[in-house]
N, C-alpha and C positions, 0 to 999 in steps of 0.2 A: 439217269444221273447216278454216277458212282459215288458212294459215300464211304470213305475210309474211316475206320474206328481205331483210335489210338488210346489205349487204356491199360491199367494194371489191376489184376486181382478180381475185378468184377466181371460177370458174364453180361456183356452188352450186345444188344441187337437193335437194328433199325429196320423198320418195315414201312413201306409206302401204303397209306390208307386212303389217299385221294389224289387224283390227277385229273384236273378238269379246268379247261380254259386257261392254261398256262399257270395254274395255281396247284402246287403239290404240297400235300400234308403228309408228314412222316411221324411215326411213333417211335420214340426211344424207350427201350426197356433196359434196366440194369438190375441184375440179381446179385445178391451177396450171401450165398449159402454158407460161406466160411466165416461170416462175421468179421471180415477184414476191415481195416481202416479205409475210410472213403478217400480215394485220391482222385485227381482231376481226370475226367473223361473228355477226350477231344475227338470231334468229328471234323473231317476235312473233305471238301468237295470243290469243284470248279463250276462256274456258270459263265455263259457268254457275257462279255462286257457291254455289248450293244452301244458302244460309244459313250460309256459312262463318263460324266463330266464333273460330278461332285458327289459327296457323301453326306448323308443326313443321319444323325442320331440325336436323341434328346439332350445330349450333353456336349455336342461338338462345338457350340458357340461359333467362333469365327474361323475354326479350322475345318474346312470341308473338302480338302484335296483328296483325289484318288491316289493313294500312296502305293508304292510297289509292295509285292508280297513279302519282301524281306524287311519291311518297316510298316506293318499293317496299321490301318485305322481301326480303332476298337471302341466298343461300348461295354463298360463294366456294369452289370445289373445285379442288384440285390434289393431286398425289401425297402431299405432306407436310402437307396441311391440309384438313379438311372431307371431304365426300362429295357426289357429284352427285345430291341428292334434296331436294325441298321439297314439303310437303304442306299443304293446307288441310283443317281438321277442323271438323265441325259440333258444336253444343252437346251432342249425345248421344254424342259420341266416334266418330262415323262419318266415313269418308273423304268429302270433297267433291271434291277433285281432287288427285292425286299426280303430280308431274312428276319423272322420273328419266332420267338419261343413262347409257348403258352404259360409255362411256369415262371411267374414274376417274383417268386420268393427265394428260390434257391440261388445262391451266388453263381453267376455265369458270365462269360465274355462272348461277344460276337466280334469277329475280326474279318476284315476284307483287305485284299491287296491285289494289284495288277500283276499278272504273270508275264514277264518279258518274252519267254519262250513260246507261249501259246496265244497271247492276246486275250486270255480269259481273266476272270476274277476268281482268285482263290479265296475260299470262305472257310473260316474256322468257327465252330461253336464249341466252347469249353464249359463243361458242367463241373460243379463242386470246386470252384476256384478258391473258396474259403472253407474252413472246417464246418462240417455239418454233422447232424446226428447220424449214427450208424443206422442202416436200414437193411432189411432182407430183400425188399423189392421197391423199385422206383420206376415210374414211367411219366412221360410227358410227351407233348406233340411239338413239332416245329414246322414252320410254314415257309415255303419258298415261292414267291410271287414274281413272275416274269412278264406280267401283262403290260402292254404299252398303253397306260392310262396316266392321267395326271398324278404326280407323286402324292399329292395331298389326299386324293381319293383312295389311293392304296393305303395310306396311313389310317384313314378313317375306317377302312375295312379291318385293319389289324386291331384297332381299338374296339370295334364291334365284336371281333373274334375273341378277344380277351374277356369281354363281358359275357357273351353267350356260351362259349365253350369252356372258358376258364373260371367262370363264376365270379369274376371281379366286378361286382355291381357297385358303382360309385356311390359314395355316401350322399344322402339327401342334402340339398343346398337350400338353406333358408333364403327368403327373398332379400333379407338385409345383406347377404353376402354378395349380391349382385347390384349393390348400390355404392356410390363413391364413399371413400373412407378418409378420415383425417388421422394421420399418424404423427405422434409427437417425437419420433426418433431424430430425424434430421433437423427439426426445428428446435428441440430442447436437448437432445441427447440425454445424458443422465441428470441434468439439472432440472428435476421435476419441480414445478411450481403450480400448486393446485389452482389457485385463483386465476393465474394467467392462462392455464390450460382451459379452464371453464370459459374464459373470455374467447379463446380461440375456437372452442367448440360452438359457442353461440354464433360466431361468424361462419363457421363451417356449415351449420344447419341452414343458414340463409342461402348458402351456395348449393345446397342439395346433398350434402354429405349426411349419412345416416348412422355412422358409427365412428368411434374413436379407439385407436390402439395406444394404450399406455405401455411404453417400452421400458428397456433397461434403466435402472436408477431408482425405482420405487422401493427396492429392497436393501439399499445401502446409502450411507452418507458419503461414501467415497465416489468421486467422479472421474477416476482415472481411466475409464473405458475398459477395464479388465474384468476377469471373472473370479478373482481371488475372494470376493465377498458373496458369491452365489452359494446356494445350497440349503439355507434355512428357509428362505422365502417368507421372511417376516417383514412386515411393513416398517420402514424407518419413520418414526414419528416426527423427525426434524423436517421431513418433506411432506408427509401425508399424516396429519394427526389422527384422522379417522377414515379408513379406507371405505367402510360401508357408507359413510356420509358422502364421501367423494363420488362413489358410484351413484348414489341417490341424486346428487346434484347434476351429474352428467345425464341421467335419465330424465330429470326435469327439463333439461335443454332439448330433449327429444332424440337423443343419440343412444345407441347401444354401447356397452363398455366391454372392450377386449383387452386382456392382460397378458403381458409377455413373460415367458419363462425360458431359460436356457436349460432344456430338459436334462442332459447328462451331467452338467458341470457342477462340481462341488469345490469351493475354494478353501484355502488353508485357514482363512479367518472365520469359517463357519463352524457351528457346533456339529453339523453333519459330517464334517471332515473326520473328526475323531470317531464318530459313530460308525462310519463306513470305511475306515482305514483298512487297507488290504483288499477292498472290494471295488477296485478301479480297473478299467480296461487299459487306461493309459494315464500318464501324468505329465503335465507341463511344468517342469521345475522353474523355468525362467519366469513364468507368469503366475505360478502358484495355484493351479487348479487341476483337477483330474476329471475323467469321464467315468461315471458309474458303470458297473457291470450289471446289465439287466438279467443275467442268468441266475442271480441270487433272488429268491422270491421276496426277501425283505426289501430289496431295492425297488422292485416293481410296486410292492405294497406302499412303500414310502412315497414314491412319486405320484401314484394314482390317488393316494390319500390327500396329498397336498392340493391337488386340483379340485377334488371333491369338496374339500373344506373351503376352498376359495369361493366356490359357487354357493355353498350353504351360508357362509359367514358374510359374504360381500355382495351376493346377487349379481355377479358378473355374467356377461352374455356370450363370451367367447374366450378362447385361449390362442395366443400366438406361441406355438410350440416350436422353439428354435433349436437348431443344431442336432436334429434327429440323425443326420448323416454322420455325426461325430461318435456314434457308437461303433468304434472301429477297434478290432482286435490287434494288439501289439505282441503279446506273449502267446504264441500258438502252442507252446509246450505245456502251459499251465493246465492243470486239471484239478478241480475242487469238488469233493463229494457233497459240499453244501449247495452246489448248483442243482436245480431241478430241471433245467434245460441246458443242453450242451451247445446248441447252435445260437450264435449271436442274433442271427436274423429271426429265428423263431422266438427268441426272448423279446426282441423289439416288438414283434407282432403281438405277442401276449400282453406286453405292457400297453400298447395302443388300444387293443381290444378292451382291456380292463378299464382304461380311462374312458373310452367311449361308452361302455356299459354304465358306469357309475354316473357320468355326467348326463347322459340321455335319460336316466331314471329321474333326474331332477329337472332338466330343461331339454325337452325334445328338439326345440328349435335353436340349437346351439351352433356357434361358429368355431371351427378348428382351422386355424391358418397354418399351413405347411409352406415350405420354401423349396425352390429349385436347389438342389438336385433330388430331394426326396419327393418325387411326383409321379412314380410309376403306377401301374394298375393295381398293385396290391396295397400300397400305402394309401391310395386314393379311395379305397373303401372306407377309410377312417377319417381322412381330412376332407374338407369341402371348400376351402379357400387355398389356392395354390399360387404363391407369389414368386415373381422373378427374383433371382438372387441379387444381393446388394450391388448397386451400380449408381451411386449418387451423382447426379448431374450428367449421366451418360445416356443420352436419348437413344443412341444407336444400339448399345447393349440391351437397353430396356425393350426396344423394338424386337430385336432378335430373340431375346429370352421369352417375351410374351407370346410371340408367334410360335416358337418351338413348343411351348407349353400347350397352346391352343390346339395344335395339330394332333395331339394324342390325349387330350383331357376330357373329351366327351362333354358331359353336363357340369363338370366341376367349374367353380367360379375362378377363372384365372385373373390374377391381380398384377398390376404393374408393381415394380419396386417403387418405393415412396418417391414422389416427384418433388424435386427441388431445383432451384436455378439461381443464377446470379441476379440479384435485384437491380443491379446497375445496367443490365443488358436491355436492349429494346424488347418491347412486348412481343413482337414478331418472333424473336429468337426464343424467348421463354415459352411461347406457344408450341414450339417443336417438342418439348417434353411431353405434352399431352398428345399431340398429333402422332408421335411415334409409338404411342401405346393406346391408340384410340380403340383397338379391338380387344382390350382388356379392361377390367374394372380399375378405375383410377384411384390410387392412394396419394393423397396430397400431404406434403410435409414441409411447408413454408410457414412463416409467421404471417397469418392472414391479415392481422390487424396492422402489420407493418408494410404491407405490399404497396408499392406505388399505384396510383389510381388506374393508370393504363394497364398494369399487370392484373389488377383486380377486375377490371372490365373484361379483359381477355379471358381470365379464368372463369368468370361468371358465364360468358357466352359459350365457351367450350363445354363446361359442365352441363349447362342447360341443353346444349346440342346433344351431348352424350346421353343424358337421361331420357330425352325425348326419342332417341333413336337406338336405345340399347337393345330393343327387340330385333333389330337388324344386326347391330355390331356384335352382339354376343350370341344370338340364337339363329342368325342366318347361316347360309352355307359359306364357309370361309375358303377363299382361294388366295393363297400366298405365293406370289410369283417370284421366280429367280432367287431361290435360297442361297445359291452360290454368290449372289450379289447382295446378301443381307436383306432379302425380301424387298426388292426395289419398288414393288407395287403390290398392295394387298387390297382385296375387296371382300365384302360380305353381302349376300343378297338373299332376298325372298323371291317369290314368283313375280312380284310387281315392282320391287324397289331394290336399288343397289347403292351401296356406299363404298367408295374406294379412297384410299390414301396413296398418293404418289410421293415417292421418296427420291430415288434417283431416276426412275422411269417416269417420263412425262406424259405418256400416252395411255389412255384407258381404251381398250378395244371391247366393244359391245357386240355380242353374237346373237342377242335376242332383244325383244322389245320390252322396255320397262316403262311404267307410268312415271316413275321418279328416279332420277339419276343424280348422285352427289359425288363430287370428287374434291378431296381436300389437298391443298398444296403444301406438301412437306419437303419440297425440293430446294427451297431457299432461293428460287428464281421466280420469274413473273409470267411464265407461259405454261399452260396445260393444253393438252389436245385430247379430244374425244373422237374416236373413229367408230362408226356404227354400221352394222350390216343392214339396218333399216333406216329409213328417212327420219330425221329429227325435225322435220317441218312442223311448225305449230307449237313446239315446246316453249314454255315460258322460261327464260333464262334469268337467274338472279345471281349476281356476283357479290360476295360479302368479304370484308376484311376480317382480321383476327378478332375484332371487337364485335362482330356481327352487324356492322353498319353496311347498308346497301351501297355499293359502289356503282353498279350498273344493272339495269333491267332492260330486257328486250324480248321479242318473240322471234324465234329462229325461222329462217327461210328453209327451203328444201335443200338440204345438204347432208352429207354423210361423214365428212371429216371437218372438224371445227377446232381452230385454235382459240384459246381464251386468254385474255389478259387479266391475270388475277394476282394480287399481291402475295408475296411469301406468307404462308400460314393462313391464307384466305380460303374461301370455299366457293365452288361453283355448284349451283343447284338447277336442274332442269326438271320441269313438271309438265307433263302432257295435259294440255287443256282440252276438255271435251267439246 
């Protein structure tokens, strides 16, 4: 494989250090003996397309087309956004070529595009795409995987490579982070009402939820949904007379308390605005808030101190740290001697490390919720709850986002975006919100005490199902089929059990023997099919509707392909009787 180096001023070399079983690992070395300004270094090479049908990266969402090399598909990776991996996938779900970089902190891009003249895939890896600290020597590895294996196995190998060779050991995950959550955002928005929230938490606990997230609104009387009042992070007594007492009452209901902060934002109506004037990365004049510059040590000290004080004063159990990906540099020419760190990415990392150190000194079993797009291997050493980006009422985006996260998140607790739905719709329709995120930890954000009885019955059934089966749903081997079709069928299995969710693909194909087989109907239609390489004779079959009520029970005859009549949002369960 010929790799072309395009760069200025630096002495750059690439050497192959491993070539085994269609996996090549290269070392990039860059030396800067003249102390020159660090400019972008670009590597260019071609790989066989092998019938590449779609592209996967952790931020591609619904755009997975194989683009031409004059309009390449790219992933932009830095510590607070994305992850350094991009993959081309064949129509049968096999890997065509996977490109990954070991360094998940340095700003870089990976780009791929189809070459008309050769039929190959042209690949770019661009390093130092944003300003970084000057260095004398830099090195990292990158990996090119051309094995014909399931694409999700390839991504699992990349995740393991980041951990073992890159040292990106994911943060410990408390048990509470892998249990259902009640969030007040979509149910209350900024209209925080302590007594009403406690009532909702009481209902949430009976349904199996173990924590509550108090979102935006606790720090301001203003309910206009903006950030002009952020920055001081003082409790507004008009909504919450006593925050410590509020936390204590939530604890008495048996739930942990997680509190929201928009980390970088400081509004014009805050005292902090005057304090940090001139120390912003950017400013939104229209909405009246700016993003703090973490390169100033006093900024990092201020933010870390806020969260430490919240734990000390209020006894909270977790932080929802929002908008970390908004630490974005606008003025690249600015240079301030008051900075102690030149690189934005290194400053963000220093801030997060300081937060983690201070909080864990007080509460080792603490929850840190981060959000898509800041979910790469570097930032995941600090966060332990990774949530899908905001998609209210959008089951499809929630499905795609949760599976994208699961594929590279190792042991981190991947959470759905907060689930909400139209209370006037049928319960079968509402159930699709849960079914489409069944392989992630559910966050619920509807008024539980106002749910129609059928919606409540549906929610109770599916949360019970999720809790009883989370060892498979979260910890089994995940197989997400047809990413180009928004993951039309997803399954997770152990050696003996498999749970699948059918979305647009109606057939589950079994290639081995399982004691227990479950398929969830997320298709909106009334037929599912199981095709098995081994006989299903003797399995007890139970069909349930979305309320968990048994619709049909039978014992299967000797057959290998079975259609099942199951209501939309219902479940088929097969158990082999001894």
